[in-house]
N, C-alpha and C positions, 0 to 999 in steps of 0.2 A: 744735831749737826747732820748736814747732808753728806751722803757718802760719795766715794770717788766716782761711782757710775753716774750719779747725778751731774757731777762736774763735767764728765766726758760728754754726757748727753747735751748739756748746755753749750759746750764748745762745738759739738757737732751741729747744733741748731744755728749757732752764731755764724759758723763758717758756711753753712748751707745758705744762709740768708745772703752772705756776700756773693756766693756763686750765682744765686738766683738774680740778685741785683744786676750782675754783669751778664746774665743770660748764658752761662757756660756750664750749667749743671749737666747738660747732655753731651758735653765734649769729653774726650779722653784726657787723662791727666797731662799727657805730653803736648796737648794743644792749648794748655792754659798759659798764655804768655802776654795777655793784654797788660799794658803798662799800668792803667788805673786799677785793674783787678789785682795785679801783683802788689801794688802799693797798699791797697786795702788789706790784703792778706798779710803783708809785711807788718802793717800797723797792728793787726790782730795778734800775730805771734811774737811781736817784738819783745814783750816783757819776758817771755820764757826763753827767747833765743840768746845763746851765749854772745857776749859782747864782741868777741873776735869775729863771729859769724855775721853779726849785724853790720860790722864794718868791712865785711868780705876780706878779712885778713887771714883767718885760718879756717874758713868755711864759706860756702856759697849760700847766701840767704835764700835764693830760689830753691836750691836743693833741699834745704831745711824745710821750706814751706811744702814742697812736694812730698817729702817724707811724712810730714805731719798730716797732710791730706790723706795719704795712704793709711797711716795709723788710725785715723778717724773712721776709715771705711766708708767714705762718702760714695754715693751711687753714681760716680762719674762714668760717663760713657754708656751707662746702662739705659735701657728704654724706660722713660718715665711714664708712669700710668696716670 
């Protein structure tokens, strides 16, 4: 069985692909607000997102997504080489 680190790496790569697709990897996290981008990220995180957050009842889906991006440690806003 693959360990937790592998799962985290897979998620990192998946999310990074979404950010690259929307050409926002160079932006700071607070500049990520494109509707299509947020929809793609929402779809990606939806399975693990609590239901109440998905429905924006007891949590903000965007906040959840931003928190997840920070947890993943994506190189947002950093100079890409």
